[in-house]
DRENKE-688673 format. One line per 8 residues: number of its first residue (from 1); their letters; for each residue x, y, z of C-alpha. Coordinates in nm, 2 decimals, padded with zeros to 4 digits. Example, Ala and Ser with C-alpha at 12.3 -4.5 7.8 and 13.67 -1.06 7.14 Angstrom:
# residues 2
1 = as = 01.23,-00.45,00.78  01.37,-00.11,00.71;
This chain:
# residues 82
1 = mlstfnfk = 10.27,10.54,08.11  10.52,10.60,08.39  10.34,10.92,08.51  10.01,10.72,08.54  10.19,10.47,08.77  10.32,10.75,08.99  09.98,10.91,09.01  09.82,10.59,09.12;
9 = ygqhkyrt = 10.10,10.52,09.37  10.05,10.87,09.51  09.68,10.82,09.54  09.74,10.50,09.73  09.95,10.68,09.99  09.68,10.94,10.05  09.41,10.67,10.09  09.62,10.49,10.35;
17 = kalligig = 09.67,10.81,10.55  09.30,10.90,10.53  09.21,10.55,10.65  09.45,10.56,10.94  09.33,10.91,11.04  08.97,10.78,11.02  09.04,10.48,11.24  09.22,10.71,11.49;
25 = lialggca = 08.92,10.94,11.51  08.68,10.65,11.56  08.90,10.51,11.84  08.93,10.84,12.02  08.55,10.88,12.00  08.51,10.57,12.22  08.70,10.74,12.50  08.39,10.89,12.66;
33 = nmsptgqr = 08.30,10.58,12.86  08.65,10.48,12.95  08.80,10.50,13.30  09.06,10.77,13.36  09.34,10.51,13.36  09.22,10.37,13.03  09.20,10.72,12.88  09.56,10.80,12.99;
41 = alsggaig = 09.68,10.47,12.85  09.52,10.53,12.52  09.64,10.89,12.50  09.99,10.79,12.60  09.99,10.51,12.34  09.88,10.75,12.06  10.14,11.01,12.15  10.41,10.75,12.19;
49 = aaggavlg = 10.32,10.59,11.85  10.33,10.93,11.68  10.66,11.02,11.84  10.81,10.68,11.77  10.71,10.69,11.41  10.87,11.03,11.36  11.19,10.93,11.54  11.21,10.61,11.35;
57 = avaggspa = 11.18,10.80,11.02  11.43,11.06,11.12  11.69,10.81,11.25  11.67,10.62,10.92  11.50,10.32,11.07  11.15,10.19,11.02  10.87,10.43,11.12  10.64,10.12,11.18;
65 = vgaavgga = 10.88,09.98,11.43  10.93,10.32,11.60  10.55,10.35,11.62  10.51,10.01,11.78  10.78,10.06,12.04  10.67,10.42,12.11  10.31,10.32,12.14  10.38,10.04,12.38;
73 = agaatgal = 10.60,10.26,12.59  10.35,10.55,12.59  10.06,10.32,12.68  10.25,10.17,12.97  10.35,10.51,13.09  10.00,10.65,13.06  09.85,10.35,13.25  10.10,10.39,13.53;
81 = mh = 10.04,10.77,13.58  09.80,10.86,13.86;
């Protein structure tokens, strides 16, 4: 009974990752008609969110908080670059 629970829990994690990757790909597909500033802001936000999540997990904090802070900082930096 316990192994069945672990299998379902493991499946849930993979579904969540696949959903997030799919949403990211759809969002990046909409970059074709964006201004260069918008593209830099989106790219900076994505890179910042990924880096923030990794740093949050490595530092023992929350990866979600790290992703939110990193994404905001990356988007702001990307939008300010010329």
